[in-house]
Structures are given as structure tokens and as C-alpha cells.
Phi, psi and omega in degrees: 000319180295319178297316180298315179299319179295315181294329184273345185284136176267345178280119184300321180293316179296316179301311181299317181298310183294319180293322177295316179295323178297320177296319178297315181296328180276359180077018182253020182284109181238116181259019186273132174276136178288315180240125177287127182292152172230169186300323180294318179297320182296328179297334181278346183264126179295146180299330178301325179295323178296319178291325176297317179294316178300321185296336178254359181252018174293131178271106185299338179288344183261357177230149177273153178298336181270354181294141174224112185232132174247115176251119185252121182252130173233117184263155180298340178283349183101349179293140178236135175225142173234126175256128179243121176258119183211133180056037180061028178229145180255133173241133179245130178233162177261017184249136176290135180269147175289334181239132177225133173289326173203151181245136180243123175244123181194183172264158178299322181299314181295315180296320177301316181296319179295313182292330180277354179084011178277343183222137179284128182298326180294318178296318179296324177291316181297327181271005181063021173280336173241112180254116186229134181281341178227081186304311184295318179298321179294315180296321176296320178299312179300323181291346181274005178249148177290142180293000000 
């Protein structure tokens, strides 16, 4: 039934959730990476792809339906991204928001490494490679996504 609901859904987040849950129920849940990413490989992947992956990997069990979170990213390249978590769905825009729950200033390279698990976010914050005005809120935000 879960597989059927996933296949029939036109909403990408809903589809991903149901198909992932169907795999878990069938015992086919595999979280193994075939190729371990490295820093050179990450440079070839556009930052937009990381935001696309994040937008469908929000773990709905880790956020409330009433949560409203604005995460504002400003990269050293000049690129701006705003992630809005609302109704357990993530929306990514290229527009700076007037309101931010927390602001992240970093390079695209550092954020890619943190999201790929090559770099510890706490270490990146301590070394000022990730500059965040609300460290704890950002770490909680990261924890709400599936690895």
C-alpha cells in the first residue's frame, strides 16, 4: 500500500517519503554509498544540486507541521540561497529573505564538504570556515535532514 501511494503521488516530497518507507518495510533500506565522495569530486557538483537533494531529504519526523524556519545562506562567491521549512516541506529560493532564523556565511566548497560528511560542522564553525549567527539552531536544522 505504501509503495502504491508513493507511485501515485504527484508531490515529489510525498512520493519520496512513501517510496522510502516502502523500501524500509520491504527490508531493502540501504544507506550505503557506492563511492565515497572526496573534496575534488564535490567541486564538480553544483551547489544547486546539494540544495535540490536537501529539499527532498527533510525528515518529517524531526520537524513539526507548525515549524517555520528561514535559513539564509550567503556564499563568498556572491550566491544567495534561502531555505524555508514550512508544513514539513522545504522550499529553496535564490532571493535574500528580510527575515532569517539564522544566517550562514561560507564558501560553497565548505558547505558541500559539511553536507557530504567530509567535514564536521562543529569543526568548520570553530575554524570560522562556517560563520553562523545562531550555531545551535543551524546544527539542529542540519539534524532534521536524512543523511
